[in-house]
C-alpha positions as CSV (number, residue, x, y, z in Angstrom):
1,M,0.0,0.0,0.0
2,K,2.9,2.4,0.9
3,M,4.5,1.7,-2.5
4,A,1.2,2.4,-4.4
5,A,0.8,5.7,-2.5
6,G,4.4,6.6,-3.3
7,L,4.0,5.8,-6.9
8,L,0.8,7.9,-7.1
9,L,2.6,10.8,-5.5
10,L,5.4,10.5,-8.0
11,V,3.0,10.4,-11.0
12,C,1.2,13.5,-9.7
13,A,4.4,15.4,-9.1
14,G,5.5,14.5,-12.6
15,A,2.3,15.8,-14.1
16,V,2.6,19.1,-12.2
17,L,6.3,19.5,-13.3
18,Y,5.4,18.7,-16.9
19,S,2.7,21.3,-16.9
20,A,5.0,23.9,-15.3
21,Q,7.7,23.1,-17.9
22,A,5.3,23.8,-20.8
23,Q,4.5,27.3,-19.4
24,D,8.3,27.8,-18.8
25,S,8.9,26.9,-22.5
26,Y,6.5,29.7,-23.6
27,D,8.1,32.1,-21.2
28,G,11.5,31.1,-22.6
29,L,10.5,32.0,-26.2
30,P,11.9,35.2,-27.7
31,D,9.3,37.9,-27.8
32,D,9.0,37.8,-31.6
33,Y,8.1,34.1,-31.4
34,K,5.6,34.6,-28.5
35,K,3.8,37.0,-30.8
36,G,3.3,34.3,-33.4
37,V,2.0,31.8,-30.7
38,D,-0.4,34.5,-29.4
39,L,-1.6,35.1,-32.9
40,A,-2.4,31.4,-33.3
41,L,-4.1,31.3,-29.9
42,E,-6.3,34.3,-30.9
43,E,-7.4,32.7,-34.1
44,L,-8.3,29.4,-32.3
45,M,-10.4,31.4,-29.8
46,L,-12.3,33.0,-32.7
47,H,-12.9,29.7,-34.5
48,P,-16.5,28.5,-33.7
49,G,-15.5,24.8,-33.9
50,V,-12.9,25.1,-31.2
51,H,-14.3,24.3,-27.7
52,H,-11.2,24.3,-25.5
53,H,-8.7,26.6,-24.1
54,F,-5.2,25.9,-25.3
55,R,-1.6,26.6,-24.1
56,F,1.7,26.5,-25.8
57,L,3.4,23.1,-25.4
58,R,6.6,23.1,-27.4
59,T,8.5,24.3,-30.5
60,L,9.1,21.8,-33.3
61,D,11.0,24.1,-35.6
62,K,11.6,27.8,-36.0
63,S,13.6,30.1,-38.3
64,E,14.2,33.8,-38.7
65,I,15.5,35.8,-41.7
66,E,16.7,39.3,-41.0
67,S,16.2,41.6,-43.9
68,G,17.7,44.7,-42.4
69,F,16.4,47.9,-40.9
70,G,14.7,46.0,-38.1
71,V,12.7,43.8,-40.4
72,K,12.5,40.1,-39.8
73,Y,10.6,37.2,-41.4
74,L,9.8,34.5,-38.9
75,Y,8.6,30.9,-39.2
76,H,7.4,28.9,-36.1
77,H,6.1,25.4,-36.0
78,F,4.8,24.3,-32.6
79,Y,2.2,22.3,-30.6
80,L,-0.6,23.7,-28.6
81,K,-2.3,21.5,-26.0
82,P,-5.9,21.7,-24.7
83,T,-6.4,22.5,-21.1
84,R,-9.2,21.9,-18.6
85,C,-10.2,25.6,-18.6
86,A,-13.1,26.9,-20.6
87,K,-12.7,28.5,-24.0
88,G,-12.0,32.2,-23.6
89,S,-10.4,31.7,-20.2
90,T,-7.7,34.2,-19.5
91,V,-6.0,32.0,-16.9
92,W,-2.4,31.2,-18.0
93,N,-1.1,29.8,-14.7
94,A,0.0,26.2,-15.1
95,Q,-1.4,25.2,-11.7
96,T,-4.9,26.7,-12.3
97,C,-5.3,25.6,-15.9
98,P,-3.9,22.1,-16.3
99,F,-3.4,20.3,-19.5
100,R,-5.9,17.6,-20.5
101,N,-4.7,14.4,-22.1
102,D,-8.0,13.2,-23.7
103,R,-7.8,15.5,-26.7
104,P,-5.3,15.7,-29.5
105,L,-2.5,18.3,-29.8
106,I,-2.9,21.2,-32.2
107,N,-0.2,21.4,-34.7
108,C,0.5,25.0,-35.8
109,A,2.7,26.8,-38.3
110,V,2.9,30.5,-38.4
111,C,4.9,32.9,-40.6
112,Y,4.9,36.6,-40.5
113,K,6.9,39.7,-40.9
114,T,7.9,42.0,-38.1
115,A,9.3,45.5,-38.2
116,A,10.4,47.4,-35.1
117,D,9.3,44.3,-33.1
118,Q,5.7,44.5,-34.2
119,I,3.9,42.1,-36.6
120,E,3.2,43.7,-39.9
121,L,-0.1,43.4,-41.6
122,V,1.5,43.3,-45.1
123,P,2.2,40.6,-46.1
124,K,-0.7,39.1,-44.2
125,P,0.5,36.8,-41.4
126,Y,0.0,33.1,-42.2
127,V,-1.5,30.9,-39.4
128,H,-2.4,27.3,-40.0
129,C,-3.5,25.1,-37.0
130,I,-5.0,21.7,-37.2
131,Q,-5.4,18.7,-34.9
132,K,-2.2,16.7,-35.1
133,P,-3.8,13.5,-36.4
134,R,-5.5,15.4,-39.2
135,L,-2.4,17.0,-40.6
136,T,-1.6,15.6,-44.1
137,E,1.6,15.7,-46.1
138,D,-0.1,18.0,-48.6
139,M,-0.9,20.5,-45.8
140,R,2.8,20.4,-44.7
141,T,3.9,21.1,-48.3
142,T,1.4,24.0,-48.6
143,R,2.5,25.5,-45.3
144,T,6.2,25.4,-46.3
145,A,5.5,26.8,-49.8
146,H,3.4,29.7,-48.4
147,C,6.1,30.7,-45.9
148,K,8.9,30.5,-48.5
149,K,6.9,32.6,-50.9
150,M,6.4,35.2,-48.2
151,N,10.1,35.4,-47.5
152,Y,11.2,35.5,-51.2
153,N,8.6,38.1,-52.1
154,S,9.8,40.6,-49.6
155,G,11.0,43.0,-52.2
156,A,13.9,44.1,-50.0
157,P,16.6,45.7,-52.0
158,T,20.1,44.4,-51.9
159,L,23.3,46.2,-52.6
160,L,23.7,44.4,-55.9
161,A,20.2,45.5,-57.1
162,V,20.7,49.2,-56.4
163,S,22.0,51.2,-59.3
164,M,24.2,54.2,-58.7
165,P,23.5,57.5,-60.6
166,K,25.9,58.2,-63.4
167,H,27.8,61.5,-63.2
């Protein structure tokens, strides 16, 4: 009986630690990447088919292209996990809004442009989130193509493209 109680205590402590680490992973993100996660969370909250509150779980991939003059193009691929809090909840504390394990993770990819540390509206930020089991290879390809197109269509001048006036 003592061993079972000890094992139960260990499992509960591990669940609390795991939940706290997920919040720490969001807190550990650079601010520019937090903005992309927040953008995905805002879109999920507005979607009528979503019935749960979500929190950031972990980053799968991220990249950043600096184009000069404080302009960056960011890509962030990450998981969101449903919690036991109601949709629309503003509770972000790991202890008061624990993860639930009976719903699938949400797989998100976002890409966007920032200038002076703010998300720019042009080009329009791209946000694609779907339940992890429903993500297809075609969707992955479309995500990647969209984000690459956004980066390559930046129109940022390079030194080689600038012509000097003739005297």
